[in-house]
N, CA, C, O and the ligand as a Tripos MOL2 file, in Angstrom:
@<TRIPOS>MOLECULE
protein
  281   279    71     0     0
PROTEIN
NO_CHARGES

@<TRIPOS>ATOM
      1 N           0.8260   -1.2060    0.0000 N.3       1 MET1
      2 CA         -0.0010    0.0040    0.0020 C.3       1 MET1
      3 C           0.8660    1.2650    0.0000 C.2       1 MET1
      4 O           0.3500    2.3790   -0.0910 O.2       1 MET1
      5 N           2.1780    1.0830    0.1020 N.am      2 ASP2
      6 CA          3.0490    2.2500    0.2180 C.3       2 ASP2
      7 C           3.0760    3.1190   -1.0350 C.2       2 ASP2
      8 O           3.3030    4.3270   -0.9580 O.2       2 ASP2
      9 N           2.8410    2.4900   -2.1980 N.am      3 ASP3
     10 CA          2.9210    3.2820   -3.4220 C.3       3 ASP3
     11 C           1.5380    3.6880   -3.9560 C.2       3 ASP3
     12 O           1.3740    3.9110   -5.1560 O.2       3 ASP3
     13 N           0.5620    3.7810   -3.0740 N.am      4 MET4
     14 CA         -0.7360    4.3200   -3.4720 C.3       4 MET4
     15 C          -0.5660    5.7630   -3.9170 C.2       4 MET4
     16 O           0.1230    6.5390   -3.2560 O.2       4 MET4
     17 N          -1.1900    6.1300   -5.0350 N.am      5 PRO5
     18 CA         -1.1110    7.5350   -5.4390 C.3       5 PRO5
     19 C          -1.8000    8.4050   -4.3910 C.2       5 PRO5
     20 O          -2.8880    8.0800   -3.9160 O.2       5 PRO5
     21 N          -1.1740    9.4750   -4.0490 N.am      6 PHE6
     22 CA         -1.7190   10.3380   -3.0060 C.3       6 PHE6
     23 C          -1.7150   11.7770   -3.4740 C.2       6 PHE6
     24 O          -0.7220   12.2650   -4.0140 O.2       6 PHE6
     25 N          -2.8330   12.4540   -3.2630 N.am      7 MET7
     26 CA         -2.9440   13.8510   -3.6770 C.3       7 MET7
     27 C          -3.4200   14.6370   -2.4760 C.2       7 MET7
     28 O          -4.5300   14.4300   -1.9850 O.2       7 MET7
     29 N          -2.5840   15.5320   -2.0070 N.am      8 ALA8
     30 CA         -2.9450   16.3400   -0.8540 C.3       8 ALA8
     31 C          -3.4460   17.7080   -1.3140 C.2       8 ALA8
     32 O          -2.7380   18.4550   -1.9910 O.2       8 ALA8
     33 N          -4.6710   18.0100   -0.9330 N.am      9 ILE9
     34 CA         -5.2450   19.2980   -1.3020 C.3       9 ILE9
     35 C          -5.8570   19.9180   -0.0530 C.2       9 ILE9
     36 O          -6.7380   19.3270    0.5730 O.2       9 ILE9
     37 N          -5.3950   21.0930    0.3020 N.am     10 GLY10
     38 CA         -5.9480   21.7730    1.4710 C.3      10 GLY10
     39 C          -7.2350   22.4830    1.1090 C.2      10 GLY10
     40 O          -7.4870   22.7880   -0.0560 O.2      10 GLY10
     41 N          -8.0490   22.7450    2.1250 N.am     11 THR11
     42 CA         -9.3140   23.4150    1.8600 C.3      11 THR11
     43 C          -9.1100   24.8190    1.2920 C.2      11 THR11
     44 O          -9.9730   25.3290    0.5770 O.2      11 THR11
     45 N          -7.9850   25.4380    1.6020 N.am     12 ASP12
     46 CA         -7.7230   26.7870    1.0830 C.3      12 ASP12
     47 C          -7.3800   26.7620   -0.3930 C.2      12 ASP12
     48 O          -7.3180   27.8130   -1.0320 O.2      12 ASP12
     49 N          -7.1550   25.5760   -0.9470 N.am     13 GLU13
     50 CA         -6.8700   25.4680   -2.3750 C.3      13 GLU13
     51 C          -8.1340   25.1990   -3.1900 C.2      13 GLU13
     52 O          -8.0890   25.1550   -4.4190 O.2      13 GLU13
     53 N          -9.2580   25.0200   -2.5000 N.am     14 LEU14
     54 CA        -10.5030   24.7660   -3.2170 C.3      14 LEU14
     55 C         -11.3390   26.0350   -3.2820 C.2      14 LEU14
     56 O         -11.4990   26.7460   -2.2900 O.2      14 LEU14
     57 N         -11.8600   26.3010   -4.4570 N.am     15 ASP15
     58 CA        -12.6190   27.5120   -4.7190 C.3      15 ASP15
     59 C         -14.1110   27.2510   -4.5160 C.2      15 ASP15
     60 O         -14.5150   26.3000   -3.8460 O.2      15 ASP15
     61 N         -14.8970   28.1120   -5.1070 N.am     16 ALA16
     62 CA        -16.3510   27.9620   -5.0540 C.3      16 ALA16
     63 C         -16.7920   26.7040   -5.7860 C.2      16 ALA16
     64 O         -16.0110   26.0640   -6.4900 O.2      16 ALA16
     65 N         -18.0580   26.3680   -5.6030 N.am     17 TYR17
     66 CA        -18.6100   25.2270   -6.3170 C.3      17 TYR17
     67 C         -18.5640   25.4890   -7.8130 C.2      17 TYR17
     68 O         -18.8060   26.6020   -8.2800 O.2      17 TYR17
     69 N         -18.2500   24.4360   -8.5490 N.am     18 ILE18
     70 CA        -17.9940   24.5780   -9.9750 C.3      18 ILE18
     71 C         -19.2980   24.4910  -10.7560 C.2      18 ILE18
     72 O         -20.2320   23.8000  -10.3490 O.2      18 ILE18
     73 N         -19.3530   25.2010  -11.8840 N.am     19 GLY19
     74 CA        -20.5420   25.1830  -12.7270 C.3      19 GLY19
     75 C         -20.4260   24.1540  -13.8350 C.2      19 GLY19
     76 O         -19.6540   23.2000  -13.7480 O.2      19 GLY19
     77 N         -21.2110   24.3700  -14.8740 N.am     20 GLU20
     78 CA        -21.2270   23.4390  -16.0170 C.3      20 GLU20
     79 C         -19.9520   23.5530  -16.8460 C.2      20 GLU20
     80 O         -19.5250   22.5970  -17.4920 O.2      20 GLU20
     81 N         -19.3620   24.7310  -16.8120 N.am     21 LYS21
     82 CA        -18.1470   24.9660  -17.5780 C.3      21 LYS21
     83 C         -17.0620   25.5270  -16.6770 C.2      21 LYS21
     84 O         -17.3430   26.1540  -15.6550 O.2      21 LYS21
     85 N         -15.8150   25.2900  -17.0720 N.am     22 ALA22
     86 CA        -14.7020   25.8040  -16.2840 C.3      22 ALA22
     87 C         -13.5850   26.2520  -17.2290 C.2      22 ALA22
     88 O         -13.4970   25.8050  -18.3720 O.2      22 ALA22
     89 N         -12.7470   27.1380  -16.7230 N.am     23 ILE23
     90 CA        -11.6170   27.6040  -17.5240 C.3      23 ILE23
     91 C         -10.5700   26.5030  -17.5840 C.2      23 ILE23
     92 O         -10.1660   25.9480  -16.5620 O.2      23 ILE23
     93 N         -10.1470   26.2040  -18.7850 N.am     24 CYS24
     94 CA         -9.1680   25.1610  -19.0370 C.3      24 CYS24
     95 C          -7.7920   25.6010  -18.5500 C.2      24 CYS24
     96 O          -7.3300   26.6830  -18.9110 O.2      24 CYS24
     97 N          -7.1160   24.7640  -17.7190 N.am     25 PRO25
     98 CA         -5.7710   25.1440  -17.2680 C.3      25 PRO25
     99 C          -4.7630   25.1960  -18.4060 C.2      25 PRO25
    100 O          -3.7000   25.8040  -18.2820 O.2      25 PRO25
    101 N          -5.1040   24.5580  -19.5030 N.am     26 ASN26
    102 CA         -4.1740   24.4730  -20.6360 C.3      26 ASN26
    103 C          -4.3040   25.6540  -21.5810 C.2      26 ASN26
    104 O          -3.3150   26.3280  -21.8690 O.2      26 ASN26
    105 N          -5.5320   25.9180  -22.0760 N.am     27 CYS27
    106 CA         -5.6850   26.9440  -23.1140 C.3      27 CYS27
    107 C          -6.4550   28.1650  -22.6400 C.2      27 CYS27
    108 O          -6.6090   29.1320  -23.3860 O.2      27 CYS27
    109 N          -6.9440   28.1270  -21.3910 N.am     28 ARG28
    110 CA         -7.6580   29.2720  -20.7910 C.3      28 ARG28
    111 C          -9.0080   29.5730  -21.4420 C.2      28 ARG28
    112 O          -9.5770   30.6410  -21.2190 O.2      28 ARG28
    113 N          -9.5260   28.6350  -22.2480 N.am     29 GLN29
    114 CA        -10.8740   28.7760  -22.7890 C.3      29 GLN29
    115 C         -11.8350   28.0380  -21.8550 C.2      29 GLN29
    116 O         -11.4070   27.2360  -21.0250 O.2      29 GLN29
    117 N         -13.1320   28.3130  -21.9940 N.am     30 MET30
    118 CA        -14.1350   27.5870  -21.2270 C.3      30 MET30
    119 C         -14.4410   26.2490  -21.8950 C.2      30 MET30
    120 O         -14.6630   26.1830  -23.1040 O.2      30 MET30
    121 N         -14.4500   25.1870  -21.0950 N.am     31 HIS31
    122 CA        -14.8350   23.8700  -21.5960 C.3      31 HIS31
    123 C         -15.9160   23.3000  -20.6860 C.2      31 HIS31
    124 O         -16.0470   23.7100  -19.5330 O.2      31 HIS31
    125 N         -16.6860   22.3550  -21.2080 N.am     32 ASP32
    126 CA        -17.6690   21.6480  -20.3880 C.3      32 ASP32
    127 C         -16.9500   20.8230  -19.3280 C.2      32 ASP32
    128 O         -15.9390   20.1780  -19.6080 O.2      32 ASP32
    129 N         -17.4750   20.8500  -18.1240 N.am     33 VAL33
    130 CA        -16.9180   20.0220  -17.0500 C.3      33 VAL33
    131 C         -17.5180   18.6200  -17.1550 C.2      33 VAL33
    132 O         -18.7330   18.4620  -17.2700 O.2      33 VAL33
    133 N         -16.6680   17.6260  -17.1140 N.am     34 GLN34
    134 CA        -17.1210   16.2480  -17.1440 C.3      34 GLN34
    135 C         -16.6810   15.5790  -15.8380 C.2      34 GLN34
    136 O         -15.7780   16.0520  -15.1480 O.2      34 GLN34
    137 N         -17.3400   14.4820  -15.5280 N.am     35 TYR35
    138 CA        -17.0260   13.7860  -14.2840 C.3      35 TYR35
    139 C         -16.6620   12.3400  -14.5430 C.2      35 TYR35
    140 O         -17.2850   11.6630  -15.3610 O.2      35 TYR35
    141 N         -15.6640   11.8850  -13.8480 N.am     36 ALA36
    142 CA        -15.2510   10.4920  -13.9630 C.3      36 ALA36
    143 C         -16.2170    9.6180  -13.1790 C.2      36 ALA36
    144 O         -16.5300    9.9190  -12.0270 O.2      36 ALA36
    145 N         -16.6870    8.5490  -13.7870 N.am     37 ASP37
    146 CA        -17.5580    7.6130  -13.0740 C.3      37 ASP37
    147 C         -16.7560    6.8590  -12.0260 C.2      37 ASP37
    148 O         -15.5690    6.5840  -12.2010 O.2      37 ASP37
    149 N         -17.4240    6.5370  -10.9500 N.am     38 GLU38
    150 CA        -16.7960    5.7320   -9.9220 C.3      38 GLU38
    151 C         -17.0840    4.2700  -10.2710 C.2      38 GLU38
    152 O         -18.2180    3.9140  -10.5910 O.2      38 GLU38
    153 N         -16.0490    3.4270  -10.2080 N.am     39 VAL39
    154 CA        -16.2270    2.0070  -10.5070 C.3      39 VAL39
    155 C         -16.1640    1.2180   -9.2010 C.2      39 VAL39
    156 O         -15.1780    1.2800   -8.4680 O.2      39 VAL39
    157 N         -17.2310    0.4820   -8.9290 N.am     40 ARG40
    158 CA        -17.3230   -0.3030   -7.7030 C.3      40 ARG40
    159 C         -17.8870   -1.6680   -8.0690 C.2      40 ARG40
    160 O         -18.9500   -1.7480   -8.6850 O.2      40 ARG40
    161 N         -17.2050   -2.7290   -7.7050 N.am     41 ASP41
    162 CA        -17.6610   -4.0980   -7.9900 C.3      41 ASP41
    163 C         -17.9770   -4.3000   -9.4630 C.2      41 ASP41
    164 O         -18.9370   -4.9900   -9.8050 O.2      41 ASP41
    165 N         -17.1730   -3.7000  -10.3360 N.am     42 GLY42
    166 CA        -17.3380   -3.8910  -11.7670 C.3      42 GLY42
    167 C         -18.4820   -3.0920  -12.3750 C.2      42 GLY42
    168 O         -18.7450   -3.2110  -13.5710 O.2      42 GLY42
    169 N         -19.1690   -2.2770  -11.5700 N.am     43 LYS43
    170 CA        -20.2320   -1.4260  -12.0890 C.3      43 LYS43
    171 C         -19.7950    0.0270  -11.9950 C.2      43 LYS43
    172 O         -19.0340    0.3920  -11.0990 O.2      43 LYS43
    173 N         -20.2710    0.8530  -12.9140 N.am     44 THR44
    174 CA        -19.9370    2.2630  -12.8400 C.3      44 THR44
    175 C         -21.1080    3.0600  -12.2750 C.2      44 THR44
    176 O         -22.2690    2.8280  -12.6110 O.2      44 THR44
    177 N         -20.7690    3.9840  -11.4250 N.am     45 TYR45
    178 CA        -21.7680    4.8570  -10.8280 C.3      45 TYR45
    179 C         -21.3640    6.2940  -11.1210 C.2      45 TYR45
    180 O         -20.1780    6.6210  -11.0730 O.2      45 TYR45
    181 N         -22.3320    7.1610  -11.4240 N.am     46 PRO46
    182 CA        -21.9760    8.5540  -11.6110 C.3      46 PRO46
    183 C         -21.4130    9.1210  -10.3270 C.2      46 PRO46
    184 O         -21.9100    8.8400   -9.2360 O.2      46 PRO46
    185 N         -20.3790    9.9170  -10.4660 N.am     47 SER47
    186 CA        -19.7070   10.4810   -9.2970 C.3      47 SER47
    187 C         -19.3160   11.9130   -9.5940 C.2      47 SER47
    188 O         -18.9900   12.2480  -10.7330 O.2      47 SER47
    189 N         -19.3450   12.7540   -8.5870 N.am     48 LYS48
    190 CA        -18.9030   14.1390   -8.7650 C.3      48 LYS48
    191 C         -17.5610   14.3640   -8.0940 C.2      48 LYS48
    192 O         -17.1230   15.4980   -7.9040 O.2      48 LYS48
    193 N         -16.9140   13.2560   -7.7380 N.am     49 LEU49
    194 CA        -15.6710   13.3800   -6.9790 C.3      49 LEU49
    195 C         -14.5760   14.0410   -7.8020 C.2      49 LEU49
    196 O         -13.8300   14.8740   -7.2870 O.2      49 LEU49
    197 N         -14.4730   13.6780   -9.0700 N.am     50 LEU50
    198 CA        -13.3850   14.1640   -9.8980 C.3      50 LEU50
    199 C         -13.9360   14.8380  -11.1450 C.2      50 LEU50
    200 O         -14.4330   14.1640  -12.0470 O.2      50 LEU50
    201 N         -13.8510   16.1710  -11.2050 N.am     51 GLY51
    202 CA        -14.3130   16.9080  -12.3690 C.3      51 GLY51
    203 C         -13.1370   17.2930  -13.2450 C.2      51 GLY51
    204 O         -12.0870   17.7030  -12.7500 O.2      51 GLY51
    205 N         -13.3210   17.1570  -14.5690 N.am     52 PHE52
    206 CA        -12.2180   17.4980  -15.4610 C.3      52 PHE52
    207 C         -12.7510   18.1090  -16.7450 C.2      52 PHE52
    208 O         -13.9240   17.9530  -17.0840 O.2      52 PHE52
    209 N         -11.8800   18.8000  -17.4480 N.am     53 VAL53
    210 CA        -12.2030   19.2880  -18.8010 C.3      53 VAL53
    211 C         -11.3080   18.5680  -19.7850 C.2      53 VAL53
    212 O         -10.1730   18.2050  -19.4730 O.2      53 VAL53
    213 N         -11.8340   18.3690  -20.9650 N.am     54 LYS54
    214 CA        -11.0540   17.7580  -22.0320 C.3      54 LYS54
    215 C         -10.5490   18.8600  -22.9380 C.2      54 LYS54
    216 O         -11.3210   19.7180  -23.3660 O.2      54 LYS54
    217 N          -9.2680   18.8450  -23.2310 N.am     55 CYS55
    218 CA         -8.6580   19.8040  -24.1320 C.3      55 CYS55
    219 C          -7.8120   19.0130  -25.1110 C.2      55 CYS55
    220 O          -6.7550   18.4960  -24.7470 O.2      55 CYS55
    221 N          -8.2710   18.9160  -26.3550 N.am     56 GLY56
    222 CA         -7.5680   18.0890  -27.3180 C.3      56 GLY56
    223 C          -7.5720   16.6500  -26.8550 C.2      56 GLY56
    224 O          -8.6330   16.0940  -26.5710 O.2      56 GLY56
    225 N          -6.4170   16.0430  -26.7750 N.am     57 GLU57
    226 CA         -6.2970   14.6410  -26.3780 C.3      57 GLU57
    227 C          -6.1910   14.4920  -24.8640 C.2      57 GLU57
    228 O          -6.2550   13.3780  -24.3450 O.2      57 GLU57
    229 N          -6.0300   15.6000  -24.1580 N.am     58 ASN58
    230 CA         -5.7310   15.5190  -22.7360 C.3      58 ASN58
    231 C          -6.9160   15.9230  -21.8640 C.2      58 ASN58
    232 O          -7.7950   16.6700  -22.2960 O.2      58 ASN58
    233 N          -6.9270   15.4270  -20.6530 N.am     59 ALA59
    234 CA         -7.9260   15.8000  -19.6640 C.3      59 ALA59
    235 C          -7.2220   16.4960  -18.5060 C.2      59 ALA59
    236 O          -6.1440   16.0840  -18.0760 O.2      59 ALA59
    237 N          -7.8530   17.5610  -18.0080 N.am     60 TYR60
    238 CA         -7.2590   18.3150  -16.9100 C.3      60 TYR60
    239 C          -8.2500   18.3620  -15.7650 C.2      60 TYR60
    240 O          -9.4060   18.7420  -15.9550 O.2      60 TYR60
    241 N          -7.8090   17.9790  -14.5860 N.am     61 VAL61
    242 CA         -8.6690   17.9970  -13.4000 C.3      61 VAL61
    243 C          -8.9200   19.4500  -13.0010 C.2      61 VAL61
    244 O          -7.9790   20.2260  -12.8340 O.2      61 VAL61
    245 N         -10.1820   19.8080  -12.8510 N.am     62 VAL62
    246 CA        -10.5400   21.1820  -12.4690 C.3      62 VAL62
    247 C         -11.3510   21.2310  -11.1860 C.2      62 VAL62
    248 O         -11.5090   22.3050  -10.6060 O.2      62 VAL62
    249 N         -11.8720   20.0930  -10.7240 N.am     63 ALA63
    250 CA        -12.7180   20.1190   -9.5340 C.3      63 ALA63
    251 C         -12.5750   18.8160   -8.7410 C.2      63 ALA63
    252 O         -12.4490   17.7300   -9.3060 O.2      63 ALA63
    253 N         -12.5980   18.9610   -7.4260 N.am     64 ILE64
    254 CA        -12.6290   17.8320   -6.5100 C.3      64 ILE64
    255 C         -13.9100   17.9310   -5.7000 C.2      64 ILE64
    256 O         -14.1630   18.9440   -5.0480 O.2      64 ILE64
    257 N         -14.7110   16.8860   -5.7420 N.am     65 ASP65
    258 CA        -15.9610   16.8360   -4.9770 C.3      65 ASP65
    259 C         -16.8430   18.0620   -5.2600 C.2      65 ASP65
    260 O         -17.4910   18.5930   -4.3590 O.2      65 ASP65
    261 N         -16.8560   18.5040   -6.5390 N.am     66 GLY66
    262 CA        -17.7360   19.6050   -6.9350 C.3      66 GLY66
    263 C         -17.1850   20.9920   -6.6780 C.2      66 GLY66
    264 O         -17.8170   21.9850   -7.0380 O.2      66 GLY66
    265 N         -16.0030   21.0790   -6.0550 N.am     67 ARG67
    266 CA        -15.4120   22.3930   -5.7740 C.3      67 ARG67
    267 C         -14.2600   22.6290   -6.7180 C.2      67 ARG67
    268 O         -13.4470   21.7360   -6.9560 O.2      67 ARG67
    269 N         -14.1900   23.8470   -7.2640 N.am     68 ALA68
    270 CA        -13.1880   24.1810   -8.2610 C.3      68 ALA68
    271 C         -11.8050   24.2660   -7.6210 C.2      68 ALA68
    272 O         -11.6560   24.7550   -6.5010 O.2      68 ALA68
    273 N         -10.8100   23.7900   -8.3360 N.am     69 LEU69
    274 CA         -9.4240   23.9670   -7.9170 C.3      69 LEU69
    275 C          -8.9740   25.3510   -8.3220 C.2      69 LEU69
    276 O          -9.2120   25.7590   -9.4580 O.2      69 LEU69
    277 N          -8.3380   26.0790   -7.4440 N.am     70 SER70
    278 CA         -7.8890   27.4120   -7.7990 C.3      70 SER70
    279 C          -6.4920   27.3580   -8.3920 C.2      70 SER70
    280 O          -5.9360   28.3940   -8.7570 O.2      70 SER70
    281 ZN         -8.4830   23.8110  -23.3190 Zn       71 ZN71
@<TRIPOS>BOND
     1     1     2 1
     2     2     3 1
     3     3     4 2
     4     3     5 am
     5     5     6 1
     6     6     7 1
     7     7     8 2
     8     7     9 am
     9     9    10 1
    10    10    11 1
    11    11    12 2
    12    11    13 am
    13    13    14 1
    14    14    15 1
    15    15    16 2
    16    15    17 am
    17    17    18 1
    18    18    19 1
    19    19    20 2
    20    19    21 am
    21    21    22 1
    22    22    23 1
    23    23    24 2
    24    23    25 am
    25    25    26 1
    26    26    27 1
    27    27    28 2
    28    27    29 am
    29    29    30 1
    30    30    31 1
    31    31    32 2
    32    31    33 am
    33    33    34 1
    34    34    35 1
    35    35    36 2
    36    35    37 am
    37    37    38 1
    38    38    39 1
    39    39    40 2
    40    39    41 am
    41    41    42 1
    42    42    43 1
    43    43    44 2
    44    43    45 am
    45    45    46 1
    46    46    47 1
    47    47    48 2
    48    47    49 am
    49    49    50 1
    50    50    51 1
    51    51    52 2
    52    51    53 am
    53    53    54 1
    54    54    55 1
    55    55    56 2
    56    55    57 am
    57    57    58 1
    58    58    59 1
    59    59    60 2
    60    59    61 am
    61    61    62 1
    62    62    63 1
    63    63    64 2
    64    63    65 am
    65    65    66 1
    66    66    67 1
    67    67    68 2
    68    67    69 am
    69    69    70 1
    70    70    71 1
    71    71    72 2
    72    71    73 am
    73    73    74 1
    74    74    75 1
    75    75    76 2
    76    75    77 am
    77    77    78 1
    78    78    79 1
    79    79    80 2
    80    79    81 am
    81    81    82 1
    82    82    83 1
    83    83    84 2
    84    83    85 am
    85    85    86 1
    86    86    87 1
    87    87    88 2
    88    87    89 am
    89    89    90 1
    90    90    91 1
    91    91    92 2
    92    91    93 am
    93    93    94 1
    94    94    95 1
    95    95    96 2
    96    95    97 am
    97    97    98 1
    98    98    99 1
    99    99   100 2
   100    99   101 am
   101   101   102 1
   102   102   103 1
   103   103   104 2
   104   103   105 am
   105   105   106 1
   106   106   107 1
   107   107   108 2
   108   107   109 am
   109   109   110 1
   110   110   111 1
   111   111   112 2
   112   111   113 am
   113   113   114 1
   114   114   115 1
   115   115   116 2
   116   115   117 am
   117   117   118 1
   118   118   119 1
   119   119   120 2
   120   119   121 am
   121   121   122 1
   122   122   123 1
   123   123   124 2
   124   123   125 am
   125   125   126 1
   126   126   127 1
   127   127   128 2
   128   127   129 am
   129   129   130 1
   130   130   131 1
   131   131   132 2
   132   131   133 am
   133   133   134 1
   134   134   135 1
   135   135   136 2
   136   135   137 am
   137   137   138 1
   138   138   139 1
   139   139   140 2
   140   139   141 am
   141   141   142 1
   142   142   143 1
   143   143   144 2
   144   143   145 am
   145   145   146 1
   146   146   147 1
   147   147   148 2
   148   147   149 am
   149   149   150 1
   150   150   151 1
   151   151   152 2
   152   151   153 am
   153   153   154 1
   154   154   155 1
   155   155   156 2
   156   155   157 am
   157   157   158 1
   158   158   159 1
   159   159   160 2
   160   159   161 am
   161   161   162 1
   162   162   163 1
   163   163   164 2
   164   163   165 am
   165   165   166 1
   166   166   167 1
   167   167   168 2
   168   167   169 am
   169   169   170 1
   170   170   171 1
   171   171   172 2
   172   171   173 am
   173   173   174 1
   174   174   175 1
   175   175   176 2
   176   175   177 am
   177   177   178 1
   178   178   179 1
   179   179   180 2
   180   179   181 am
   181   181   182 1
   182   182   183 1
   183   183   184 2
   184   183   185 am
   185   185   186 1
   186   186   187 1
   187   187   188 2
   188   187   189 am
   189   189   190 1
   190   190   191 1
   191   191   192 2
   192   191   193 am
   193   193   194 1
   194   194   195 1
   195   195   196 2
   196   195   197 am
   197   197   198 1
   198   198   199 1
   199   199   200 2
   200   199   201 am
   201   201   202 1
   202   202   203 1
   203   203   204 2
   204   203   205 am
   205   205   206 1
   206   206   207 1
   207   207   208 2
   208   207   209 am
   209   209   210 1
   210   210   211 1
   211   211   212 2
   212   211   213 am
   213   213   214 1
   214   214   215 1
   215   215   216 2
   216   215   217 am
   217   217   218 1
   218   218   219 1
   219   219   220 2
   220   219   221 am
   221   221   222 1
   222   222   223 1
   223   223   224 2
   224   223   225 am
   225   225   226 1
   226   226   227 1
   227   227   228 2
   228   227   229 am
   229   229   230 1
   230   230   231 1
   231   231   232 2
   232   231   233 am
   233   233   234 1
   234   234   235 1
   235   235   236 2
   236   235   237 am
   237   237   238 1
   238   238   239 1
   239   239   240 2
   240   239   241 am
   241   241   242 1
   242   242   243 1
   243   243   244 2
   244   243   245 am
   245   245   246 1
   246   246   247 1
   247   247   248 2
   248   247   249 am
   249   249   250 1
   250   250   251 1
   251   251   252 2
   252   251   253 am
   253   253   254 1
   254   254   255 1
   255   255   256 2
   256   255   257 am
   257   257   258 1
   258   258   259 1
   259   259   260 2
   260   259   261 am
   261   261   262 1
   262   262   263 1
   263   263   264 2
   264   263   265 am
   265   265   266 1
   266   266   267 1
   267   267   268 2
   268   267   269 am
   269   269   270 1
   270   270   271 1
   271   271   272 2
   272   271   273 am
   273   273   274 1
   274   274   275 1
   275   275   276 2
   276   275   277 am
   277   277   278 1
   278   278   279 1
   279   279   280 2
@<TRIPOS>SUBSTRUCTURE
     1 MET1         2 RESIDUE 1 A MET
     2 ASP2         6 RESIDUE 1 A ASP
     3 ASP3        10 RESIDUE 1 A ASP
     4 MET4        14 RESIDUE 1 A MET
     5 PRO5        18 RESIDUE 1 A PRO
     6 PHE6        22 RESIDUE 1 A PHE
     7 MET7        26 RESIDUE 1 A MET
     8 ALA8        30 RESIDUE 1 A ALA
     9 ILE9        34 RESIDUE 1 A ILE
    10 GLY10       38 RESIDUE 1 A GLY
    11 THR11       42 RESIDUE 1 A THR
    12 ASP12       46 RESIDUE 1 A ASP
    13 GLU13       50 RESIDUE 1 A GLU
    14 LEU14       54 RESIDUE 1 A LEU
    15 ASP15       58 RESIDUE 1 A ASP
    16 ALA16       62 RESIDUE 1 A ALA
    17 TYR17       66 RESIDUE 1 A TYR
    18 ILE18       70 RESIDUE 1 A ILE
    19 GLY19       74 RESIDUE 1 A GLY
    20 GLU20       78 RESIDUE 1 A GLU
    21 LYS21       82 RESIDUE 1 A LYS
    22 ALA22       86 RESIDUE 1 A ALA
    23 ILE23       90 RESIDUE 1 A ILE
    24 CYS24       94 RESIDUE 1 A CYS
    25 PRO25       98 RESIDUE 1 A PRO
    26 ASN26      102 RESIDUE 1 A ASN
    27 CYS27      106 RESIDUE 1 A CYS
    28 ARG28      110 RESIDUE 1 A ARG
    29 GLN29      114 RESIDUE 1 A GLN
    30 MET30      118 RESIDUE 1 A MET
    31 HIS31      122 RESIDUE 1 A HIS
    32 ASP32      126 RESIDUE 1 A ASP
    33 VAL33      130 RESIDUE 1 A VAL
    34 GLN34      134 RESIDUE 1 A GLN
    35 TYR35      138 RESIDUE 1 A TYR
    36 ALA36      142 RESIDUE 1 A ALA
    37 ASP37      146 RESIDUE 1 A ASP
    38 GLU38      150 RESIDUE 1 A GLU
    39 VAL39      154 RESIDUE 1 A VAL
    40 ARG40      158 RESIDUE 1 A ARG
    41 ASP41      162 RESIDUE 1 A ASP
    42 GLY42      166 RESIDUE 1 A GLY
    43 LYS43      170 RESIDUE 1 A LYS
    44 THR44      174 RESIDUE 1 A THR
    45 TYR45      178 RESIDUE 1 A TYR
    46 PRO46      182 RESIDUE 1 A PRO
    47 SER47      186 RESIDUE 1 A SER
    48 LYS48      190 RESIDUE 1 A LYS
    49 LEU49      194 RESIDUE 1 A LEU
    50 LEU50      198 RESIDUE 1 A LEU
    51 GLY51      202 RESIDUE 1 A GLY
    52 PHE52      206 RESIDUE 1 A PHE
    53 VAL53      210 RESIDUE 1 A VAL
    54 LYS54      214 RESIDUE 1 A LYS
    55 CYS55      218 RESIDUE 1 A CYS
    56 GLY56      222 RESIDUE 1 A GLY
    57 GLU57      226 RESIDUE 1 A GLU
    58 ASN58      230 RESIDUE 1 A ASN
    59 ALA59      234 RESIDUE 1 A ALA
    60 TYR60      238 RESIDUE 1 A TYR
    61 VAL61      242 RESIDUE 1 A VAL
    62 VAL62      246 RESIDUE 1 A VAL
    63 ALA63      250 RESIDUE 1 A ALA
    64 ILE64      254 RESIDUE 1 A ILE
    65 ASP65      258 RESIDUE 1 A ASP
    66 GLY66      262 RESIDUE 1 A GLY
    67 ARG67      266 RESIDUE 1 A ARG
    68 ALA68      270 RESIDUE 1 A ALA
    69 LEU69      274 RESIDUE 1 A LEU
    70 SER70      278 RESIDUE 1 A SER
    71 ZN71       281 GROUP 0 **** ****
């Protein structure tokens, strides 16, 4: 378990609740916010835990648990 990916984010790094669109960290344009489904027991469930925008071939995380990353 030592090499589990770990992401530390303090509450002061989280902004207001995110809307339908967010500014892309890559190109600074507005993109639709999408959410990664949560996979549990081989089934996928909609989840708002991880919000991201797609820019070209890449995805950029913009929200954690519905709150925008500043
Ligand atoms: Zn972009």
